C-alpha positions as CSV (number, residue, x, y, z in Angstrom):
1,X,-93.7,-2.6,-33.2
2,X,-94.2,-5.6,-31.0
3,X,-93.0,-8.7,-31.5
4,X,-95.8,-11.5,-32.3
5,X,-94.2,-14.1,-29.8
6,X,-97.3,-16.2,-30.6
7,X,-96.6,-16.2,-34.7
8,X,-92.6,-17.3,-33.5
9,X,-94.0,-20.1,-31.8
10,X,-96.3,-21.4,-34.4
11,X,-93.8,-20.8,-36.8
12,X,-91.5,-22.8,-34.5
13,X,-93.0,-26.0,-34.4
14,X,-93.2,-25.6,-37.9
15,X,-89.3,-25.1,-38.5
16,X,-88.9,-28.5,-35.9
17,X,-91.7,-30.4,-38.2
18,X,-90.1,-29.8,-41.1
19,X,-86.2,-30.8,-39.4
20,X,-88.4,-34.0,-39.0
21,X,-88.6,-34.0,-35.3
22,X,-91.6,-34.4,-33.1
23,X,-92.4,-31.4,-31.8
24,X,-94.7,-32.6,-29.1
25,X,-92.3,-35.0,-27.7
26,X,-90.9,-34.4,-24.2
27,X,-87.4,-32.9,-25.5
28,X,-89.2,-30.4,-27.6
29,X,-92.2,-29.7,-26.2
30,X,-92.2,-26.5,-25.1
31,X,-89.2,-25.7,-27.7
32,X,-91.9,-23.2,-29.4
33,X,-92.4,-21.0,-26.3
34,X,-89.0,-21.0,-25.2
35,X,-88.0,-19.4,-28.5
36,X,-90.4,-17.4,-28.2
37,X,-89.9,-16.0,-25.3
38,X,-85.8,-15.7,-26.1
39,X,-86.6,-14.1,-29.2
40,X,-88.5,-11.5,-27.2
41,X,-85.3,-10.7,-25.0
42,X,-82.4,-11.2,-27.7
43,X,-84.8,-8.8,-30.6
44,X,-85.8,-6.3,-28.3
45,X,-84.0,-3.4,-30.3
46,X,-86.8,-3.9,-32.8
47,X,-89.1,-2.6,-30.8
48,X,-87.3,1.2,-30.7
49,X,-86.3,3.5,-33.7
50,X,-82.6,5.2,-33.3
51,X,-84.6,7.9,-32.2
52,X,-86.5,6.3,-29.5
53,X,-83.2,4.5,-27.9
54,X,-81.8,8.1,-28.2
55,X,-84.9,9.5,-26.0
56,X,-84.6,6.4,-23.7
57,X,-80.5,7.0,-23.2
58,X,-80.9,10.4,-22.8
59,X,-79.1,11.6,-19.4
60,X,-76.2,13.4,-20.1
61,X,-74.8,16.1,-18.1
62,X,-73.7,19.7,-19.1
63,X,-70.6,21.0,-18.5
64,X,-68.2,23.9,-19.0
65,X,-65.1,21.6,-20.3
66,X,-64.2,24.0,-23.2
67,X,-63.8,21.5,-25.5
68,X,-65.7,23.9,-27.9
69,X,-63.1,24.7,-29.9
70,X,-61.5,23.1,-33.1
71,X,-57.6,22.7,-31.6
72,X,-58.6,20.8,-27.5
73,X,-58.2,16.7,-28.1
74,X,-59.9,15.9,-25.0
75,X,-61.9,12.6,-25.6
76,X,-64.3,10.4,-24.0
77,X,-63.3,6.9,-24.7
78,X,-65.4,3.3,-23.5
79,X,-63.7,0.2,-24.8
80,X,-64.6,-3.7,-24.6
81,X,-68.5,-3.2,-24.4
82,X,-69.3,-6.6,-24.8
83,X,-72.2,-6.8,-27.4
84,X,-73.5,-9.9,-29.4
85,X,-75.8,-9.6,-32.2
86,X,-78.1,-11.9,-34.8
87,X,-76.9,-12.1,-38.7
88,X,-79.7,-10.8,-40.7
89,X,-78.4,-13.1,-43.1
90,X,-78.7,-16.6,-42.1
91,X,-80.1,-15.2,-38.3
92,X,-76.6,-16.7,-37.0
93,X,-75.2,-15.0,-33.8
94,X,-72.6,-12.9,-33.3
95,X,-70.2,-13.5,-31.1
96,X,-67.7,-12.6,-29.1
97,X,-68.0,-8.9,-30.1
98,X,-66.2,-5.8,-28.1
99,X,-67.3,-2.4,-28.9
100,X,-65.3,1.0,-28.4
101,X,-66.6,4.1,-28.6
102,X,-65.1,7.6,-28.3
103,X,-66.4,11.0,-28.8
104,X,-65.4,14.5,-28.3
105,X,-67.6,16.3,-26.2
106,X,-69.2,19.8,-27.3
107,X,-70.5,21.1,-23.8
108,X,-72.3,17.9,-22.9
109,X,-71.0,14.4,-21.4
110,X,-73.3,11.2,-22.2
111,X,-73.5,9.0,-19.0
112,X,-71.0,6.3,-18.9
113,X,-73.0,3.1,-18.5
114,X,-75.6,4.9,-20.9
115,X,-72.5,4.4,-23.8
116,X,-72.7,0.8,-23.1
117,X,-76.8,0.3,-22.8
118,X,-77.2,2.1,-26.7
119,X,-74.8,-0.5,-27.5
120,X,-76.7,-3.1,-26.0
121,X,-80.2,-2.0,-28.4
122,X,-79.0,-1.6,-30.8
123,X,-77.3,-5.0,-31.1
124,X,-80.7,-6.6,-29.8
125,X,-82.2,-6.5,-33.6
126,X,-81.3,-8.3,-36.9
127,X,-77.7,-6.8,-37.4
128,X,-75.0,-6.1,-39.9
129,X,-71.9,-5.7,-38.1
130,X,-71.7,-2.5,-39.9
131,X,-74.7,-1.1,-39.4
132,X,-74.4,-1.7,-35.5
133,X,-71.3,0.9,-35.2
134,X,-73.3,3.1,-38.0
135,X,-76.6,3.1,-35.4
136,X,-74.6,3.3,-32.0
137,X,-73.0,6.5,-33.8
138,X,-75.8,8.0,-35.2
139,X,-77.8,7.2,-31.4
140,X,-74.1,8.8,-29.6
141,X,-74.2,12.0,-31.9
142,X,-78.9,12.4,-31.1
143,X,-77.8,12.5,-27.5
144,X,-74.5,14.7,-27.2
145,X,-74.4,17.0,-30.1
146,X,-71.1,15.7,-30.8
147,X,-70.4,15.1,-34.8
148,X,-67.6,13.9,-33.5
149,X,-67.5,10.1,-32.8
150,X,-66.2,6.9,-33.3
151,X,-67.0,2.8,-33.4
152,X,-64.8,0.3,-33.5
153,X,-66.3,-3.8,-33.1
154,X,-64.8,-7.0,-33.4
155,X,-66.4,-9.8,-33.4
156,X,-67.1,-13.7,-34.6
157,X,-69.7,-14.5,-36.8
158,X,-71.6,-18.3,-36.6
159,X,-72.4,-17.8,-39.8
160,X,-68.4,-18.2,-41.0
161,X,-67.2,-20.1,-37.6
162,X,-70.0,-22.9,-37.9
163,X,-71.2,-23.2,-41.1
164,X,-69.8,-22.7,-44.6
165,X,-66.6,-22.3,-44.5
166,X,-66.1,-23.0,-41.1
167,X,-63.4,-21.0,-40.3
168,X,-63.2,-21.1,-36.4
169,X,-60.4,-18.2,-36.0
170,X,-62.2,-15.3,-37.9
171,X,-63.1,-12.1,-36.9
172,X,-64.5,-9.4,-38.7
173,X,-63.1,-5.9,-37.9
174,X,-65.7,-2.5,-38.5
175,X,-65.0,1.1,-38.1
176,X,-67.2,4.0,-38.1
177,X,-65.4,7.2,-38.1
178,X,-67.3,10.6,-37.8
179,X,-66.4,14.6,-37.5
180,X,-63.0,14.9,-36.3
181,X,-61.9,11.0,-36.3
182,X,-62.4,10.9,-40.2
183,X,-59.5,13.2,-40.9
184,X,-57.6,12.5,-37.4
185,X,-58.0,9.2,-36.4
186,X,-54.6,8.5,-35.1
187,X,-55.8,9.4,-31.9
188,X,-58.4,6.8,-31.6
189,X,-56.3,4.1,-32.8
190,X,-54.6,3.8,-29.7
191,X,-57.0,3.7,-27.7
192,X,-58.6,0.1,-30.1
193,X,-56.0,-2.1,-29.3
């Protein structure tokens, strides 16, 4: 699905008019174009399914890590990946988001930068924070073949901080635990803080 920038321009112009402003005044003349370009960038992930994102970032290395055994505890953790997204309920910015991803390798490892790229692309959709975690976990499983994946996210939501209740210090924390992390989450918990 391609993002329809012409429709975005048209509708942004209509929003400006609905707000009672003149979209032809100097400061707003190019606003519909700028917003369309911004939306094309910040919603890039809407062009791809989880499967397509997994294929896009499927750079793994086969390793004899001896981690296919049930008693092994080797784990890969990537912490504090900065992302932002937009809430699907108000189109409000979700910001200051930090993602931590952990997985237990099963014969292959993913390039570390690919974990950050997956998180970034998943966030570039109209989203819920909970779904960002689930989508990242699903994609990491598709790429690595490991069912043992954990994703922890903390972030601020402008739908709470800048409107409505206006609580500026509020943060939301979510975690997605799969496989061994569901039952043995103590090892992952220490990497969160």
